N, C-alpha and C positions, 0 to 999 in steps of 0.2 A: 530577559525574555524567557518564558518557559519553553520547554521542549515542544509543546503543542501549539504555542502562539503563532498565528499567521500560517499554519500548515495548509489551510485550504487555499490561501493565496499562492503559496508555493506550488501546491499540486496543480492548480490552474495554469500556472506558468510552465511547469514541467510538461503538462499535457500539450499546451500550445506549441512548445518547442519541438515536440515530436511530429506535429501535423505538418506534413510536407506535400500535401496534395495526393498522397498515396496511403501512408500509414493509417490515417484515421478512417479510411474506407474498410479496413480489415480489422484493425486493432483499436484498443481504447482502454477506458477505465469504467468499471461497473461497480456501483454501490447499491446493495440491496439489503432488505431487512431479513432477519432470521426469526423463527417463531419461538425461540426459547427465552426471552427475546434477545436481540442483538443485531449485529451488522455483519455482512459478508462483503468483502471487497476483492476484486480481481483487477490487477493493473498489468496489462499486457506489456511484455518486454521485447517481444519479437520485433526486429527492425530498429531496436534502440541500442545504445552503447552498453546497456545492462543485460542484454539477452543471454550472455554466457556466464553471468555471475550467479553464484549460489548464495542463498540465505538459509542456513540450517534452521529447522523449526525452533522458534522462540515461543515459550509459553509462560504466562504469568497468570496465576489464579489467586485473587484476593478475597473472593466471595462469589455467591451465586450469580450476581449480576455485574461483577467487577472482575473482568478477565480479558486477556488478549492472547491470541495465537497468531503467529505470522510465519510464513515460509515461502520458498520458491518451488514451483513445479510447472513443468510444461511451458517454460519460458514466460512465466507469469509470477508476479508477487501476489501472494494471497494472504488475506486477513480474515479472521473471524474474531469477533469481540463482543463484549457486553454492550448494553444499550447506551451507557455513558462513556464508552472508551474509544469512540471513533477517532477523535483528534489525537489521542495518545497512540493509537495504532497507525494512523497516517504519519505521525512523527517518526515511527520506526522505519517506515519506507523512506522518508526524507533523509534520515540519518544514514541509512544504508546506501541510498542512491547517490548521495553527495560525498561519501567517504572515499578517500584516495585508496586505490588498490595498488599494492606494491608487487 
């Protein structure tokens, strides 16, 4: 299985597991387009087990439309990426969110 395979299914499950009748009324996941072109993602971490974890900025640039930047700020996991990199970028969130913290 590739790093990005089934990442959307995983994200849907992660989101559903956060929904407790309260969290989803204030927090959530937003996926929008950028005009350069690309994607912008905000995954709210407030009220989750990930709220206090840090993800230092991770940046990969392979070309004008082949790039990914991910980081945490303001209790959110943030992603900006090229138009064909959404699954790769979401896989970064999945890897971080499921990693054991020592």
